[in-house]
VOVOBA-949323 format. One record per residue: residue in three letters; x, y, z of N, C-alpha, C, O in turn; residue number from 1. Coordinates in steps of 0.001 Angstrom, whole numbers. Example, Ala and Ser with C-alpha at 12.3 -4.5 7.8 and 13.67 -1.06 7.14 Angstrom:
BEGIN
res; n.X; n.Y; n.Z; ca.X; ca.Y; ca.Z; c.X; c.Y; c.Z; o.X; o.Y; o.Z; n
ALA; 13190; -5690; 7800; 12300; -4500; 7800; 13200; -3300; 7800; 14236; -3319; 8465; 1 .
SER; 12850; -2250; 7080; 13670; -1060; 7140; 12900; 30; 7870; 13409; 1138; 8039; 2 .
END
This chain:
BEGIN
res; n.X; n.Y; n.Z; ca.X; ca.Y; ca.Z; c.X; c.Y; c.Z; o.X; o.Y; o.Z; n
MET; -100291; 22961; 96642; -99167; 22096; 96278; -97986; 22400; 97200; -97617; 23559; 97388; 1 .
ALA; -97394; 21338; 97777; -96252; 21517; 98672; -95034; 21973; 97871; -94821; 21537; 96740; 2 .
SER; -94247; 22849; 98469; -93035; 23314; 97809; -91946; 22250; 97911; -92030; 21325; 98718; 3 .
ASP; -90906; 22408; 97060; -89835; 21427; 97039; -89139; 21323; 98384; -88847; 20221; 98848; 4 .
PHE; -88869; 22469; 99021; -88126; 22411; 100276; -88954; 21804; 101407; -88391; 21276; 102366; 5 .
SER; -90281; 21872; 101308; -91121; 21284; 102359; -91105; 19760; 102324; -91491; 19113; 103298; 6 .
LEU; -90658; 19181; 101204; -90565; 17728; 101067; -89126; 17233; 101139; -88876; 16037; 100989; 7 .
ALA; -88191; 18126; 101363; -86782; 17749; 101373; -86461; 16852; 102564; -86973; 17068; 103662; 8 .
THR; -85614; 15845; 102348; -85145; 14983; 103437; -83675; 15223; 103743; -83103; 14556; 104605; 9 .
TYR; -83056; 16176; 103040; -81633; 16470; 103219; -81447; 17956; 103501; -81954; 18807; 102770; 10 .
ALA; -80721; 18251; 104561; -80357; 19626; 104894; -78839; 19748; 104801; -78121; 19022; 105488; 11 .
GLN; -78345; 20648; 103967; -76910; 20740; 103708; -76088; 20973; 104964; -74959; 20493; 105066; 12 .
ARG; -76638; 21698; 105908; -75895; 21991; 107122; -76079; 20925; 108199; -75610; 21075; 109327; 13 .
ALA; -76761; 19860; 107834; -76886; 18670; 108687; -76483; 17469; 107851; -77351; 16743; 107367; 14 .
PRO; -75178; 17239; 107667; -74695; 16206; 106741; -75248; 14814; 107031; -75364; 13990; 106124; 15 .
ILE; -75588; 14551; 108285; -76086; 13222; 108626; -77378; 12905; 107882; -77683; 11736; 107645; 16 .
THR; -78150; 13944; 107507; -79397; 13718; 106767; -79120; 13257; 105345; -79991; 12674; 104701; 17 .
GLY; -77918; 13513; 104853; -77535; 13022; 103544; -76916; 11635; 103607; -76980; 10874; 102641; 18 .
GLU; -76318; 11309; 104743; -75704; 9992; 104909; -76748; 8911; 105164; -76583; 7765; 104746; 19 .
ARG; -77820; 9284; 105852; -78868; 8326; 106189; -80128; 8694; 105415; -80921; 9534; 105839; 20 .
ASN; -80284; 8049; 104287; -81342; 8411; 103349; -82684; 7807; 103728; -82757; 6838; 104484; 21 .
LEU; -83731; 8389; 103196; -85067; 7836; 103294; -85551; 7430; 101911; -85085; 7964; 100904; 22 .
ASN; -86472; 6499; 101860; -87023; 6004; 100602; -88093; 6971; 100112; -89191; 7009; 100667; 23 .
LEU; -87788; 7742; 99093; -88715; 8750; 98589; -89874; 8154; 97797; -90848; 8848; 97505; 24 .
ASP; -89773; 6869; 97448; -90807; 6224; 96636; -91691; 5278; 97451; -92471; 4515; 96881; 25 .
LEU; -91572; 5324; 98770; -92293; 4361; 99600; -93802; 4459; 99427; -94506; 3453; 99511; 26 .
GLN; -94296; 5658; 99187; -95732; 5863; 99003; -96269; 5062; 97816; -97412; 4607; 97842; 27 .
GLU; -95448; 4889; 96777; -95863; 4116; 95614; -95671; 2617; 95827; -96280; 1812; 95123; 28 .
GLN; -94840; 2235; 96781; -94510; 827; 96994; -95406; 142; 98014; -95643; -1063; 97930; 29 .
ILE; -95907; 914; 98985; -96772; 376; 100039; -97959; 1323; 100226; -97757; 2530; 100357; 30 .
PRO; -99170; 816; 100240; -100315; 1707; 100512; -100206; 2315; 101917; -100016; 1595; 102898; 31 .
LYS; -100326; 3618; 102002; -100321; 4335; 103279; -99169; 3886; 104203; -99425; 3365; 105289; 32 .
PRO; -97933; 4078; 103792; -96804; 3619; 104609; -96687; 4329; 105954; -96004; 3847; 106858; 33 .
TYR; -97353; 5473; 106085; -97345; 6219; 107344; -98290; 5604; 108372; -98265; 5992; 109540; 34 .
LEU; -99123; 4650; 107954; -100139; 4069; 108825; -99573; 2837; 109528; -99274; 1833; 108881; 35 .
ALA; -99427; 2913; 110842; -98917; 1777; 111604; -99954; 657; 111617; -101126; 886; 111913; 36 .
ARG; -99509; -553; 111293; -100414; -1700; 111202; -100487; -2434; 112532; -99460; -2742; 113136; 37 .
ALA; -101711; -2716; 112987; -101904; -3393; 114264; -101695; -4903; 114157; -101217; -5527; 115104; 38 .
LEU; -102048; -5499; 113012; -102122; -6952; 112927; -101048; -7615; 112087; -100746; -8789; 112301; 39 .
VAL; -100456; -6893; 111129; -99512; -7534; 110222; -98280; -6651; 110001; -98347; -5424; 110074; 40 .
ALA; -97156; -7320; 109727; -95910; -6632; 109414; -95763; -6587; 107900; -95489; -7608; 107270; 41 .
VAL; -95943; -5402; 107311; -95981; -5279; 105861; -94703; -4625; 105336; -94076; -3809; 106012; 42 .
ASP; -94338; -5004; 104114; -93316; -4290; 103358; -93643; -4442; 101884; -94721; -4919; 101531; 43 .
GLN; -92716; -4040; 101020; -92992; -4046; 99585; -93330; -5441; 99064; -94154; -5579; 98160; 44 .
SER; -92708; -6466; 99620; -92935; -7839; 99166; -94073; -8531; 99906; -94511; -9610; 99508; 45 .
HIS; -94550; -7913; 100981; -95591; -8531; 101798; -96650; -7483; 102161; -96757; -7094; 103324; 46 .
PRO; -97431; -7024; 101178; -98415; -5978; 101450; -99518; -6415; 102402; -100215; -5579; 102976; 47 .
ASN; -99677; -7745; 102570; -100685; -8265; 103495; -100053; -8976; 104686; -100727; -9726; 105393; 48 .
GLY; -98760; -8743; 104910; -98073; -9433; 105993; -97625; -10818; 105570; -97581; -11129; 104380; 49 .
THR; -97292; -11647; 106547; -96827; -13008; 106275; -97984; -13853; 105774; -98952; -14081; 106500; 50 .
GLU; -97890; -14317; 104542; -98975; -15056; 103908; -99276; -16353; 104665; -98369; -17082; 105065; 51 .
GLY; -100574; -16620; 104850; -100995; -17869; 105466; -100851; -17917; 106967; -101070; -18966; 107573; 52 .
ARG; -100491; -16815; 107581; -100265; -16796; 109033; -101446; -16142; 109731; -101871; -15050; 109355; 53 .
ASP; -101971; -16807; 110739; -103104; -16287; 111497; -102596; -15351; 112579; -101799; -15753; 113427; 54 .
HIS; -103049; -14110; 112556; -102591; -13137; 113553; -103322; -13271; 114890; -102902; -12682; 115886; 55 .
HIS; -104412; -14041; 114918; -105177; -14293; 116148; -105621; -12994; 116833; -105865; -12971; 118039; 56 .
ASN; -105719; -11938; 116063; -106110; -10627; 116600; -105148; -10114; 117673; -105538; -9350; 118556; 57 .
LEU; -103907; -10536; 117587; -102845; -10010; 118438; -102142; -8878; 117702; -102044; -8897; 116475; 58 .
SER; -101657; -7901; 118441; -100843; -6865; 117808; -99552; -7494; 117297; -99196; -8601; 117701; 59 .
VAL; -98856; -6797; 116419; -97611; -7338; 115870; -96598; -7568; 116996; -95878; -8566; 116976; 60 .
LEU; -96529; -6672; 117965; -95623; -6872; 119096; -96048; -8085; 119922; -95195; -8846; 120379; 61 .
GLN; -97335; -8272; 120116; -97807; -9450; 120834; -97458; -10731; 120072; -97090; -11739; 120676; 62 .
GLN; -97575; -10685; 118748; -97204; -11848; 117936; -95716; -12152; 118079; -95310; -13314; 118064; 63 .
HIS; -94915; -11115; 118214; -93473; -11270; 118366; -93136; -12124; 119588; -92229; -12955; 119529; 64 .
VAL; -93849; -11931; 120682; -93532; -12666; 121915; -94374; -13928; 122085; -94029; -14783; 122900; 65 .
ALA; -95472; -14065; 121337; -96395; -15176; 121550; -95745; -16535; 121311; -96198; -17538; 121862; 66 .
PHE; -94695; -16585; 120503; -93996; -17856; 120266; -93519; -18465; 121581; -93471; -19687; 121723; 67 .
PHE; -93170; -17617; 122533; -92609; -18098; 123794; -93692; -18484; 124799; -93384; -19007; 125870; 68 .
ASP; -94941; -18232; 124467; -96060; -18684; 125281; -96364; -20118; 124855; -97229; -20353; 124012; 69 .
ARG; -95660; -21051; 125433; -95667; -22410; 124914; -97007; -23122; 125098; -97362; -23981; 124291; 70 .
ASN; -97761; -22773; 126155; -99061; -23421; 126343; -100231; -22535; 125915; -101392; -22894; 126109; 71 .
LYS; -99912; -21361; 125326; -100902; -20463; 124732; -101991; -20019; 125724; -103175; -19979; 125387; 72 .
ASP; -101567; -19690; 126944; -102519; -19197; 127925; -102430; -17686; 128120; -103089; -17132; 129000; 73 .
GLY; -101614; -17017; 127299; -101487; -15572; 127378; -100462; -15098; 128379; -100294; -13894; 128569; 74 .
ILE; -99767; -16032; 129029; -98757; -15700; 130038; -97477; -16457; 129715; -97507; -17650; 129414; 75 .
ILE; -96357; -15754; 129779; -95059; -16388; 129523; -94286; -16464; 130833; -93965; -15438; 131432; 76 .
TYR; -93994; -17667; 131268; -93206; -17877; 132479; -91749; -18130; 132101; -91470; -18463; 130949; 77 .
PRO; -90813; -17980; 133041; -89390; -18148; 132702; -89062; -19478; 132047; -88221; -19537; 131151; 78 .
TRP; -89723; -20555; 132489; -89428; -21852; 131885; -89931; -21927; 130440; -89383; -22673; 129629; 79 .
GLU; -90965; -21160; 130124; -91429; -21112; 128742; -90467; -20300; 127879; -90212; -20652; 126727; 80 .
THR; -89934; -19214; 128436; -88909; -18445; 127718; -87714; -19337; 127426; -87171; -19316; 126322; 81 .
TYR; -87307; -20121; 128421; -86197; -21067; 128241; -86520; -22050; 127110; -85700; -22266; 126217; 82 .
GLN; -87706; -22637; 127151; -88091; -23607; 126126; -88114; -22978; 124734; -87705; -23602; 123754; 83 .
GLY; -88595; -21736; 124659; -88639; -21053; 123373; -87256; -20793; 122807; -87018; -20983; 121614; 84 .
PHE; -86340; -20355; 123668; -84974; -20114; 123209; -84294; -21406; 122772; -83550; -21416; 121791; 85 .
ARG; -84540; -22470; 123478; -83989; -23756; 123065; -84574; -24180; 121713; -83873; -24740; 120870; 86 .
ALA; -85862; -23906; 121524; -86532; -24318; 120286; -85961; -23629; 119055; -85959; -24203; 117966; 87 .
ILE; -85469; -22384; 119223; -84932; -21674; 118053; -83428; -21885; 117883; -82812; -21284; 117002; 88 .
GLY; -82833; -22743; 118730; -81453; -23130; 118508; -80429; -22547; 119452; -79230; -22672; 119206; 89 .
CYS; -80866; -21906; 120535; -79922; -21333; 121494; -79436; -22419; 122458; -80135; -23402; 122701; 90 .
GLY; -78238; -22229; 123000; -77658; -23183; 123929; -78344; -23168; 125286; -79156; -22289; 125579; 91 .
VAL; -78007; -24148; 126104; -78648; -24297; 127406; -78386; -23088; 128294; -79319; -22550; 128890; 92 .
PHE; -77133; -22651; 128392; -76799; -21564; 129311; -77386; -20228; 128852; -77867; -19446; 129672; 93 .
LEU; -77349; -19967; 127548; -77976; -18748; 127030; -79474; -18779; 127286; -80060; -17766; 127667; 94 .
SER; -80095; -19927; 127080; -81533; -20047; 127283; -81909; -19887; 128749; -82930; -19278; 129068; 95 .
LEU; -81087; -20433; 129640; -81331; -20259; 131073; -81227; -18788; 131463; -82075; -18260; 132182; 96 .
GLY; -80168; -18134; 130973; -79997; -16711; 131269; -81139; -15879; 130730; -81628; -14972; 131403; 97 .
ALA; -81570; -16188; 129499; -82679; -15448; 128893; -83968; -15688; 129666; -84756; -14765; 129873; 98 .
GLY; -84177; -16924; 130089; -85397; -17248; 130817; -85535; -16442; 132096; -86636; -16029; 132460; 99 .
PHE; -84425; -16217; 132776; -84488; -15426; 134007; -84487; -13931; 133720; -85355; -13205; 134205; 100 .
LEU; -83516; -13464; 132933; -83342; -12024; 132751; -84525; -11372; 132047; -84999; -10319; 132475; 101 .
ILE; -85002; -11985; 130979; -86110; -11390; 130226; -87352; -11275; 131106; -88000; -10229; 131144; 102 .
ASN; -87675; -12349; 131805; -88865; -12300; 132658; -88665; -11392; 133861; -89609; -10745; 134314; 103 .
PHE; -87447; -11338; 134380; -87159; -10452; 135509; -87282; -8991; 135095; -87833; -8178; 135838; 104 .
LEU; -86771; -8653; 133909; -86771; -7260; 133460; -88133; -6803; 132955; -88509; -5646; 133146; 105 .
LEU; -88878; -7705; 132309; -90114; -7305; 131643; -91378; -7659; 132409; -92403; -6993; 132261; 106 .
GLY; -91312; -8705; 133225; -92526; -9239; 133829; -93331; -8241; 134632; -94543; -8132; 134450; 107 .
TYR; -92676; -7512; 135514; -93413; -6620; 136416; -94190; -5548; 135650; -95303; -5191; 136036; 108 .
SER; -93608; -5038; 134571; -94274; -3981; 133797; -95583; -4447; 133190; -96466; -3633; 132922; 109 .
THR; -95719; -5745; 132969; -96939; -6257; 132327; -98009; -6669; 133339; -99129; -6998; 132947; 110 .
GLN; -97686; -6655; 134619; -98655; -7065; 135623; -99735; -6007; 135822; -99520; -4822; 135566; 111 .
THR; -100887; -6455; 136280; -102003; -5542; 136503; -102012; -4979; 137923; -102644; -3952; 138174; 112 .
GLY; -101321; -5636; 138853; -101285; -5181; 140240; -99920; -4662; 140628; -98997; -4634; 139814; 113 .
TRP; -99795; -4244; 141903; -98548; -3666; 142405; -97606; -4701; 143009; -96394; -4489; 143057; 114 .
ILE; -98154; -5806; 143463; -97330; -6808; 144154; -96668; -7713; 143127; -97360; -8376; 142355; 115 .
PRO; -95333; -7752; 143105; -94660; -8589; 142106; -94881; -10076; 142366; -94949; -10525; 143510; 116 .
SER; -94990; -10817; 141285; -95147; -12268; 141393; -93776; -12935; 141411; -92927; -12600; 140585; 117 .
PRO; -93537; -13869; 142330; -92245; -14575; 142356; -92022; -15466; 141145; -90902; -15910; 140893; 118 .
LEU; -93095; -15728; 140390; -92981; -16578; 139201; -92547; -15790; 137967; -92300; -16378; 136915; 119 .
LEU; -92454; -14467; 138087; -91983; -13590; 137004; -92760; -13774; 135695; -92152; -13938; 134637; 120 .
PRO; -94079; -13750; 135755; -94855; -13920; 134515; -94822; -12667; 133644; -94763; -11545; 134147; 121 .
ILE; -94862; -12876; 132347; -95052; -11795; 131376; -96436; -11952; 130782; -96735; -12974; 130164; 122 .
TYR; -97293; -10943; 130965; -98646; -10985; 130433; -98646; -10366; 129031; -98386; -9175; 128858; 123 .
ILE; -98943; -11198; 128048; -98845; -10767; 126657; -99759; -9580; 126364; -99407; -8723; 125553; 124 .
LYS; -100914; -9513; 127002; -101850; -8425; 126709; -101254; -7057; 127048; -101683; -6042; 126499; 125 .
ASN; -100273; -7024; 127943; -99663; -5758; 128354; -98221; -5607; 127881; -97477; -4796; 128432; 126 .
ILE; -97813; -6373; 126871; -96414; -6351; 126443; -96008; -4991; 125875; -94818; -4676; 125838; 127 .
HIS; -96971; -4182; 125434; -96632; -2852; 124908; -95995; -1970; 125979; -95293; -1011; 125657; 128 .
LYS; -96236; -2289; 127248; -95641; -1505; 128331; -94137; -1749; 128451; -93443; -1035; 129175; 129 .
CYS; -93644; -2749; 127745; -92218; -3103; 127821; -91406; -2534; 126666; -90213; -2821; 126559; 130 .
LYS; -92015; -1744; 125808; -91252; -1159; 124704; -90147; -278; 125271; -90394; 584; 126114; 131 .
HIS; -88930; -504; 124797; -87773; 221; 125321; -87258; 1223; 124292; -87628; 1177; 123119; 132 .
GLY; -86415; 2109; 124747; -85818; 3105; 123871; -84608; 2567; 123124; -84287; 1381; 123207; 133 .
SER; -83943; 3453; 122395; -82734; 3116; 121625; -82990; 1992; 120632; -82110; 1170; 120377; 134 .
ASP; -84202; 1956; 120070; -84543; 933; 119097; -84867; 1573; 117745; -84714; 2783; 117575; 135 .
SER; -85310; 768; 116797; -85607; 1271; 115449; -86934; 2009; 115386; -87224; 2670; 114388; 136 .
GLU; -87748; 1910; 116434; -89085; 2510; 116497; -90055; 1883; 115498; -91078; 2479; 115163; 137 .
THR; -89733; 680; 115024; -90650; -18; 114127; -91938; -400; 114853; -93014; -387; 114256; 138 .
TYR; -91834; -735; 116118; -93031; -846; 116938; -93366; 539; 117481; -92485; 1255; 117959; 139 .
ASP; -94634; 913; 117405; -95019; 2147; 118088; -95325; 1828; 119553; -95187; 678; 119971; 140 .
THR; -95733; 2812; 120326; -95897; 2598; 121762; -97095; 1719; 122103; -97268; 1334; 123260; 141 .
GLU; -97920; 1398; 121115; -99033; 477; 121334; -98759; -912; 120759; -99607; -1799; 120855; 142 .
GLY; -97588; -1103; 120167; -97230; -2414; 119635; -97598; -2637; 118191; -97540; -3763; 117697; 143 .
ARG; -97983; -1550; 117493; -98251; -1672; 116054; -96945; -1619; 115269; -95909; -1198; 115783; 144 .
PHE; -97017; -2057; 114007; -95853; -2122; 113123; -95875; -927; 112186; -96849; -718; 111463; 145 .
ASP; -94795; -135; 112195; -94708; 1073; 111374; -93904; 766; 110113; -92684; 625; 110196; 146 .
PRO; -94552; 658; 108936; -93837; 299; 107704; -92735; 1288; 107336; -91689; 880; 106833; 147 .
ALA; -92949; 2572; 107576; -91945; 3572; 107212; -90697; 3429; 108070; -89581; 3549; 107565; 148 .
LYS; -90872; 3175; 109353; -89721; 2986; 110238; -88963; 1717; 109870; -87733; 1681; 109915; 149 .
PHE; -89707; 676; 109506; -89056; -567; 109092; -88241; -348; 107826; -87098; -795; 107731; 150 .
ASP; -88827; 336; 106861; -88122; 594; 105609; -86871; 1436; 105836; -85870; 1268; 105140; 151 .
ALA; -86930; 2341; 106812; -85784; 3210; 107086; -84575; 2437; 107588; -83446; 2904; 107443; 152 .
ILE; -84787; 1266; 108175; -83650; 436; 108587; -82736; 191; 107396; -81512; 211; 107526; 153 .
PHE; -83334; -39; 106244; -82556; -392; 105054; -82143; 837; 104250; -81019; 902; 103752; 154 .
SER; -83040; 1809; 104120; -82666; 3002; 103351; -81527; 3755; 104039; -80703; 4381; 103371; 155 .
LYS; -81477; 3698; 105365; -80437; 4430; 106104; -79129; 3655; 106238; -78048; 4238; 106156; 156 .
TYR; -79226; 2347; 106444; -78037; 1615; 106870; -77585; 493; 105936; -76446; 40; 106043; 157 .
ALA; -78448; 31; 105021; -78083; -1075; 104135; -77335; -533; 102917; -77941; -277; 101877; 158 .
ASN; -76048; -362; 103046; -75236; 228; 101977; -74578; -815; 101084; -74269; -524; 99929; 159 .
THR; -74359; -2021; 101593; -73722; -3075; 100804; -74737; -3799; 99934; -74528; -3990; 98736; 160 .
TYR; -75837; -4199; 100559; -76965; -4824; 99849; -78210; -4012; 100180; -78365; -3546; 101309; 161 .
SER; -79087; -3841; 99216; -80242; -2962; 99434; -81236; -3530; 100443; -81940; -2772; 101110; 162 .
ASP; -81302; -4860; 100562; -82295; -5483; 101428; -81657; -6385; 102482; -82211; -7428; 102828; 163 .
ALA; -80507; -5986; 102984; -79839; -6787; 104009; -78843; -5909; 104758; -78393; -4883; 104249; 164 .
LEU; -78510; -6326; 105962; -77528; -5615; 106780; -76326; -6507; 107041; -76476; -7667; 107424; 165 .
THR; -75142; -5964; 106834; -73927; -6655; 107253; -73741; -6462; 108750; -74462; -5686; 109376; 166 .
GLY; -72763; -7177; 109328; -72491; -7011; 110742; -72087; -5590; 111094; -72513; -5052; 112116; 167 .
ASP; -71262; -4979; 110243; -70829; -3597; 110491; -71994; -2622; 110384; -72096; -1680; 111171; 168 .
GLU; -72868; -2846; 109413; -74029; -1957; 109248; -74997; -2097; 110424; -75614; -1121; 110848; 169 .
LEU; -75122; -3303; 110938; -75941; -3515; 112124; -75375; -2740; 113308; -76123; -2126; 114069; 170 .
HIS; -74068; -2770; 113459; -73411; -2029; 114539; -73636; -526; 114377; -73889; 179; 115353; 171 .
THR; -73543; -48; 113149; -73791; 1378; 112878; -75218; 1760; 113247; -75446; 2813; 113842; 172 .
MET; -76182; 906; 112897; -77573; 1191; 113228; -77785; 1245; 114734; -78476; 2133; 115232; 173 .
LEU; -77199; 306; 115457; -77359; 276; 116906; -76801; 1553; 117543; -77404; 2110; 118460; 174 .
ARG; -75661; 2007; 117055; -75081; 3255; 117590; -75960; 4449; 117249; -76150; 5345; 118072; 175 .
ALA; -76493; 4458; 116034; -77312; 5590; 115597; -78629; 5683; 116374; -79167; 6773; 116563; 176 .
ASN; -79137; 4543; 116819; -80432; 4517; 117498; -80342; 4822; 118990; -81368; 4903; 119665; 177 .
ARG; -79146; 4988; 119505; -78998; 5213; 120941; -79665; 6515; 121374; -79491; 7565; 120757; 178 .
ASN; -80429; 6408; 122450; -81003; 7605; 123073; -80145; 8033; 124256; -79584; 7193; 124961; 179 .
LEU; -80046; 9314; 124466; -79205; 9869; 125516; -79593; 9300; 126884; -80770; 9282; 127245; 180 .
THR; -78599; 8839; 127637; -78718; 8307; 129008; -79547; 7026; 129100; -79838; 6565; 130204; 181 .
ASP; -79929; 6450; 127974; -80791; 5256; 127990; -79934; 3993; 128021; -79834; 3285; 127020; 182 .
PHE; -79326; 3714; 129150; -78414; 2568; 129258; -79171; 1250; 129081; -78728; 372; 128341; 183 .
ILE; -80309; 1114; 129759; -81052; -145; 129697; -81533; -421; 128275; -81404; -1541; 127780; 184 .
GLY; -82088; 599; 127619; -82562; 420; 126251; -81439; 32; 125309; -81625; -812; 124431; 185 .
ARG; -80275; 641; 125483; -79130; 315; 124635; -78720; -1141; 124793; -78468; -1833; 123807; 186 .
VAL; -78655; -1603; 126037; -78235; -2979; 126309; -79231; -3969; 125717; -78844; -4948; 125078; 187 .
ILE; -80522; -3702; 125936; -81544; -4617; 125429; -81531; -4649; 123896; -81581; -5722; 123294; 188 .
ALA; -81463; -3477; 123275; -81454; -3421; 121811; -80248; -4152; 121240; -80367; -4905; 120273; 189 .
SER; -79092; -3928; 121842; -77877; -4588; 121369; -77990; -6105; 121501; -77624; -6839; 120583; 190 .
ALA; -78494; -6574; 122641; -78626; -8018; 122860; -79609; -8626; 121865; -79354; -9697; 121313; 191 .
GLU; -80725; -7951; 121637; -81735; -8469; 120712; -81189; -8610; 119294; -81328; -9659; 118665; 192 .
TRP; -80571; -7546; 118805; -80112; -7547; 117419; -78906; -8456; 117211; -78781; -9090; 116163; 193 .
ARG; -78032; -8523; 118189; -76860; -9400; 118040; -77255; -10871; 118111; -76660; -11712; 117438; 194 .
LEU; -78255; -11177; 118925; -78761; -12549; 118942; -79425; -12875; 117609; -79220; -13955; 117055; 195 .
LEU; -80218; -11945; 117097; -80835; -12149; 115787; -79779; -12405; 114724; -79924; -13309; 113900; 196 .
TYR; -78720; -11611; 114743; -77650; -11772; 113750; -77018; -13160; 113842; -76771; -13798; 112819; 197 .
SER; -76756; -13626; 115058; -76107; -14926; 115232; -77003; -16074; 114780; -76511; -17097; 114304; 198 .
LEU; -78319; -15908; 114927; -79250; -16985; 114589; -79688; -16975; 113128; -79932; -18033; 112548; 199 .
ALA; -79789; -15786; 112527; -80465; -15671; 111234; -79594; -15159; 110095; -80099; -15016; 108981; 200 .
LYS; -78320; -14876; 110313; -77482; -14409; 109201; -77351; -15509; 108160; -77369; -16696; 108485; 201 .
ASP; -77219; -15097; 106902; -77111; -16089; 105841; -75659; -16484; 105605; -74769; -16115; 106371; 202 .
GLU; -75435; -17241; 104534; -74091; -17760; 104267; -73083; -16657; 103961; -71876; -16880; 104060; 203 .
ARG; -73563; -15466; 103590; -72674; -14331; 103339; -72404; -13528; 104612; -71629; -12572; 104597; 204 .
GLY; -73042; -13917; 105704; -72873; -13195; 106954; -73691; -11930; 107026; -73295; -10979; 107700; 205 .
VAL; -74849; -11893; 106331; -75706; -10708; 106360; -77103; -11105; 106827; -77523; -12253; 106682; 206 .
LEU; -77804; -10134; 107386; -79187; -10308; 107819; -80117; -9864; 106702; -80140; -8686; 106346; 207 .
GLN; -80873; -10785; 106153; -81790; -10456; 105075; -83003; -9690; 105610; -83407; -9850; 106761; 208 .
ARG; -83562; -8860; 104744; -84756; -8083; 105097; -85877; -8980; 105609; -86556; -8635; 106576; 209 .
GLU; -86074; -10128; 104967; -87166; -11003; 105347; -86958; -11590; 106742; -87921; -11785; 107483; 210 .
ALA; -85713; -11869; 107098; -85434; -12366; 108448; -85777; -11308; 109487; -86337; -11618; 110538; 211 .
ILE; -85439; -10069; 109189; -85717; -8976; 110128; -87217; -8731; 110229; -87739; -8528; 111325; 212 .
ARG; -87912; -8748; 109094; -89366; -8582; 109132; -90004; -9719; 109928; -90940; -9497; 110696; 213 .
GLY; -89490; -10943; 109740; -90007; -12098; 110468; -89768; -12010; 111963; -90531; -12565; 112753; 214 .
LEU; -88707; -11311; 112354; -88479; -11079; 113783; -89625; -10269; 114368; -90122; -10582; 115450; 215 .
PHE; -90047; -9231; 113658; -91045; -8321; 114205; -92401; -8986; 114416; -93074; -8696; 115404; 216 .
ASP; -92818; -9872; 113510; -94122; -10519; 113706; -94005; -11929; 114277; -95009; -12628; 114411; 217 .
GLY; -92784; -12352; 114615; -92584; -13648; 115244; -92507; -14823; 114302; -92221; -15937; 114739; 218 .
SER; -92753; -14613; 113018; -92733; -15735; 112083; -91329; -16323; 111931; -91183; -17501; 111605; 219 .
LEU; -90305; -15516; 112163; -88931; -16023; 112089; -88692; -17100; 113141; -88016; -18092; 112868; 220 .
PHE; -89236; -16915; 114336; -89053; -17905; 115395; -89628; -19250; 114980; -89039; -20296; 115254; 221 .
GLU; -90775; -19220; 114322; -91402; -20457; 113869; -90537; -21154; 112818; -90398; -22377; 112833; 222 .
LEU; -89961; -20373; 111911; -89089; -20940; 110883; -87828; -21542; 111490; -87396; -22624; 111093; 223 .
LEU; -87236; -20831; 112461; -86028; -21342; 113116; -86325; -22628; 113874; -85515; -23555; 113867; 224 .
ALA; -87481; -22690; 114526; -87859; -23892; 115273; -88061; -25076; 114331; -87645; -26195; 114629; 225 .
GLU; -88702; -24820; 113194; -88909; -25885; 112213; -87576; -26375; 111651; -87378; -27574; 111453; 226 .
LYS; -86663; -25434; 111397; -85340; -25798; 110884; -84577; -26652; 111885; -83926; -27625; 111506; 227 .
ARG; -84655; -26294; 113156; -83950; -27054; 114192; -84515; -28458; 114310; -83765; -29411; 114521; 228 .
LYS; -85844; -28599; 114176; -86454; -29945; 114230; -85949; -30818; 113097; -85675; -32003; 113287; 229 .
ARG; -85828; -30221; 111910; -85357; -30991; 110744; -83923; -31445; 110921; -83532; -32508; 110438; 230 .
GLU; -83138; -30627; 111619; -81719; -30968; 111799; -81520; -31979; 112903; -80387; -32373; 113183; 231 .
END
């Protein structure tokens, strides 16, 4: 039997461990929360992931980017990134910038050869090579979804609402996740989360847990695109 101190999540001489709590009941709420899921993004309300959604045997990280593969050939070109950003409600100039910068920054890492392509393709099969630092670590280095890391976003930083982040709490999380000297990771993480906040915050100005979970498996992009079509 493990002793009490071996299970402790708070150390008195490290006050930050008391400020940023962990969910001590997660084991009862999700089966095997320590097990990173390859195919679905699970939480307490979605033990099987997004209901009715076909994962197509893609990793959760691959599903996250697959929305931008507009012709479903496994490769995302800058014009497809542009089209995807427009589809979820972003403006022309933001979408143009995203189409170039995202493919410029990520494309080469996903290529199988050494010679860069002038078309800046992103190969979805190798998207795990683009995982950056200073993030929540909800994706592991192979692109699986870690339920415990996802839950920690809320147990640590959601102080106003248990299942949502305010703008200030989002800022606190971004600062807390910074890795030393990781300038690129910090910039990318900040841009990703701030764009998510601008697109998916509710009428109270908070990011709901379900919106954040939907970001990780890409289902949020589909919902935003459907909403934009209706409008």
